[in-house]
C-alpha positions as CSV (number, residue, x, y, z in Angstrom):
1,X,-21.6,21.8,42.0
2,X,-23.0,24.8,43.9
3,X,-25.9,26.7,42.4
4,X,-24.3,30.0,43.3
5,X,-22.4,32.1,40.8
6,X,-22.5,32.2,37.0
7,X,-22.4,29.0,34.9
8,X,-21.5,29.3,31.2
9,X,-22.8,26.5,28.9
10,X,-22.1,26.4,25.2
11,X,-25.5,25.3,23.9
12,X,-24.4,25.6,20.2
13,X,-21.6,23.2,20.9
14,X,-24.0,20.8,22.6
15,X,-26.4,20.9,19.6
16,X,-23.5,20.3,17.2
17,X,-22.7,17.1,19.0
18,X,-26.3,16.0,19.2
19,X,-26.7,16.4,15.4
20,X,-24.2,13.6,15.0
21,X,-25.7,11.3,17.7
22,X,-28.1,8.3,17.5
23,X,-31.0,8.3,20.0
24,X,-29.6,6.4,22.9
25,X,-26.2,8.0,22.5
26,X,-27.7,11.4,22.3
27,X,-29.8,11.0,25.4
28,X,-26.8,9.7,27.4
29,X,-24.8,12.6,26.1
30,X,-27.4,15.1,27.4
31,X,-27.5,13.4,30.8
32,X,-23.7,13.4,31.0
33,X,-23.5,17.0,29.9
34,X,-26.0,18.2,32.5
35,X,-24.2,16.3,35.2
36,X,-20.8,17.6,34.3
37,X,-21.9,21.2,33.9
38,X,-24.6,21.4,36.6
39,X,-23.9,18.6,39.0
40,X,-26.2,15.8,40.1
41,X,-28.7,14.9,42.8
42,X,-31.0,17.3,44.7
43,X,-28.3,20.0,44.9
44,X,-28.4,20.3,41.1
45,X,-32.1,21.0,40.8
46,X,-32.0,24.8,40.8
47,X,-29.3,25.0,38.1
48,X,-30.9,22.4,36.0
49,X,-34.3,24.0,35.9
50,X,-32.7,27.4,35.3
51,X,-30.9,25.9,32.3
52,X,-33.8,24.1,30.8
53,X,-36.1,27.0,31.3
54,X,-33.7,29.2,29.3
55,X,-33.1,26.9,26.4
56,X,-36.1,24.7,25.6
57,X,-38.3,27.0,23.6
58,X,-37.8,29.2,20.6
59,X,-38.6,32.9,21.0
60,X,-41.9,32.3,19.2
61,X,-43.5,29.5,17.1
62,X,-41.6,29.0,13.9
63,X,-43.1,30.2,10.7
64,X,-42.2,29.4,7.1
65,X,-40.2,32.1,5.3
66,X,-38.5,32.9,2.0
67,X,-35.1,32.2,3.6
68,X,-36.3,28.7,4.6
69,X,-37.8,28.1,1.2
70,X,-34.4,28.9,-0.4
71,X,-32.9,26.2,1.8
72,X,-35.4,23.7,0.4
73,X,-37.7,23.7,3.5
74,X,-41.3,23.0,2.4
75,X,-44.2,25.1,3.7
76,X,-45.4,24.0,7.1
77,X,-48.2,24.9,9.5
78,X,-47.1,22.9,12.5
79,X,-43.9,21.1,13.7
80,X,-42.9,18.2,15.8
81,X,-42.4,19.5,19.3
82,X,-44.9,22.4,19.0
83,X,-47.1,23.0,22.0
84,X,-50.6,23.3,20.7
85,X,-54.1,23.9,22.1
86,X,-57.1,22.4,20.5
87,X,-60.5,21.3,21.7
88,X,-60.5,18.6,19.0
89,X,-57.6,16.6,20.5
90,X,-58.7,13.3,22.0
91,X,-57.3,11.4,25.1
92,X,-59.3,8.2,25.2
93,X,-58.2,7.1,28.6
94,X,-57.0,10.2,30.5
95,X,-55.0,9.8,33.7
96,X,-57.3,11.9,35.8
97,X,-54.9,12.5,38.7
98,X,-52.9,14.7,36.4
99,X,-55.6,17.2,35.7
100,X,-58.4,17.9,33.3
101,X,-57.6,16.7,29.7
102,X,-60.4,18.8,28.3
103,X,-58.4,22.1,28.9
104,X,-54.9,20.8,28.2
105,X,-52.1,21.8,26.0
106,X,-50.3,19.1,24.0
107,X,-46.9,18.4,22.5
108,X,-46.8,17.2,18.9
109,X,-44.8,13.9,18.9
110,X,-45.2,12.8,15.2
111,X,-42.3,14.0,13.0
112,X,-42.7,17.3,11.2
113,X,-42.9,16.0,7.6
114,X,-45.8,13.7,8.5
115,X,-48.0,16.3,10.3
116,X,-48.3,18.6,7.3
117,X,-51.6,18.9,5.4
118,X,-52.7,15.8,3.5
119,X,-49.9,13.6,5.0
120,X,-50.8,11.3,7.9
121,X,-54.5,11.3,8.8
122,X,-53.7,11.5,12.5
123,X,-50.9,12.6,14.8
124,X,-49.7,11.4,18.2
125,X,-49.7,14.0,21.0
126,X,-48.6,14.0,24.6
127,X,-50.7,16.0,27.1
128,X,-49.2,18.6,29.3
129,X,-49.8,18.5,33.0
130,X,-49.2,22.1,34.1
131,X,-47.9,22.2,37.7
132,X,-49.2,25.2,39.5
133,X,-48.1,26.8,42.8
134,X,-49.0,24.5,45.7
135,X,-49.2,21.3,43.7
136,X,-47.0,19.0,45.8
137,X,-47.6,15.9,43.5
138,X,-46.5,17.8,40.4
139,X,-43.6,19.6,42.1
140,X,-42.2,16.2,43.3
141,X,-42.5,14.7,39.8
142,X,-40.6,17.7,38.3
143,X,-37.9,17.5,40.9
144,X,-37.3,13.8,40.2
145,X,-37.6,14.1,36.4
146,X,-35.1,16.9,36.2
147,X,-32.5,15.6,38.6
148,X,-32.5,12.0,37.4
149,X,-33.6,12.1,33.7
150,X,-34.4,8.4,33.9
151,X,-38.2,8.4,33.9
152,X,-40.0,6.7,31.1
153,X,-43.3,8.3,32.1
154,X,-42.5,11.9,32.4
155,X,-40.6,14.7,30.6
156,X,-40.2,18.2,31.8
157,X,-41.0,21.3,29.8
158,X,-40.8,24.9,31.2
159,X,-43.9,27.0,31.8
160,X,-45.2,29.0,28.8
161,X,-45.6,32.5,30.1
162,X,-48.0,33.9,27.5
163,X,-50.2,30.8,27.8
164,X,-50.1,29.6,31.4
165,X,-49.3,32.7,33.5
166,X,-46.9,33.3,36.3
167,X,-48.5,30.8,38.7
168,X,-47.3,27.9,36.6
169,X,-44.2,26.3,37.9
170,X,-43.6,24.0,35.0
171,X,-45.1,21.3,32.7
172,X,-44.9,17.5,32.9
173,X,-45.3,15.8,29.5
174,X,-47.4,12.7,30.2
175,X,-45.7,10.0,28.1
176,X,-47.7,7.1,29.6
177,X,-50.9,8.6,28.3
178,X,-51.9,8.5,24.6
179,X,-53.5,11.4,22.8
180,X,-54.5,11.8,19.2
181,X,-55.7,14.5,16.8
182,X,-56.9,14.4,13.2
183,X,-54.6,16.0,10.8
184,X,-57.2,18.5,9.6
185,X,-57.8,19.6,13.2
186,X,-54.1,19.9,13.8
187,X,-53.7,22.3,11.0
188,X,-56.1,24.7,12.7
189,X,-54.8,24.2,16.3
190,X,-53.4,27.2,18.2
191,X,-49.6,27.0,18.4
192,X,-48.4,28.5,21.6
193,X,-44.7,27.5,21.5
194,X,-42.1,25.7,19.4
195,X,-39.1,23.9,20.8
196,X,-35.7,25.3,20.2
197,X,-33.1,23.1,18.5
198,X,-31.9,21.9,21.9
199,X,-35.4,21.4,23.0
200,X,-36.2,19.4,19.9
201,X,-33.1,17.2,20.3
202,X,-34.1,16.8,24.0
203,X,-37.6,15.5,23.0
204,X,-36.4,13.3,20.1
205,X,-33.6,11.6,22.0
206,X,-35.9,11.0,25.0
207,X,-38.4,9.3,22.6
208,X,-35.7,7.3,20.9
209,X,-33.9,6.2,24.1
210,X,-36.9,5.5,26.3
211,X,-40.2,5.3,24.4
212,X,-39.3,3.4,21.2
213,X,-35.9,1.9,21.9
214,X,-35.6,-1.9,22.0
215,X,-35.1,-3.5,25.4
216,X,-32.6,-6.2,26.4
217,X,-35.5,-8.5,27.2
218,X,-36.9,-8.1,23.7
219,X,-33.5,-9.1,22.2
220,X,-33.4,-12.2,24.5
221,X,-36.9,-13.3,23.7
222,X,-36.5,-12.9,19.9
223,X,-33.0,-14.3,19.7
224,X,-34.1,-17.8,20.6
225,X,-35.0,-18.5,17.0
226,X,-31.8,-17.1,15.5
227,X,-30.3,-20.6,15.1
228,X,-33.0,-21.6,12.6
229,X,-31.9,-21.9,8.9
230,X,-34.5,-21.0,6.4
231,X,-34.3,-22.5,2.9
232,X,-36.2,-20.6,0.2
233,X,-37.3,-22.7,-2.7
């Protein structure tokens, strides 16, 4: 598909389908939808990045409100998928070729209900590798990640204008690097962005399909004992 001309995509309809999907099915649905609507391969890069840059973030970080309380939503300070900045986040073994972990932003990976005050003591984070103008390594990773959507190591997020400035081309979420933060520190972290509904589905289905999903080899290894019969006395 050519990147010229207007392309109309019904994001609300996509989200309605994703609400009914399981992780692997949802991720495959996202991949099929982007391919059918925007094409595939190198020629689709410009349209794909235009689409993702326009739909991944909410207009501003979500805040609790009276309307949400009336719908049964409990008070919250931070949500899964929020982009945060905190000097108290820890990356024990940083992948140094992807920039300085001491000045990084992070994506909250732990589910929203578990990162509220006095819930889990710690939360999982994924560090952002901001790709600036002239960064050939980062630009290449973004191009492959967006056009293929089959990397287990990386996930693309758009630049955050009020946080990163105009020279940032985009962000790579480093899924092969583990970061943590204490819950008490998370409550006071600076929230610079929240994912939209589509962005939140995008993150969750990626995690479910690639990061925590069982592999075929796992099933083969563990199925070797399925013939055993256990008798409980």
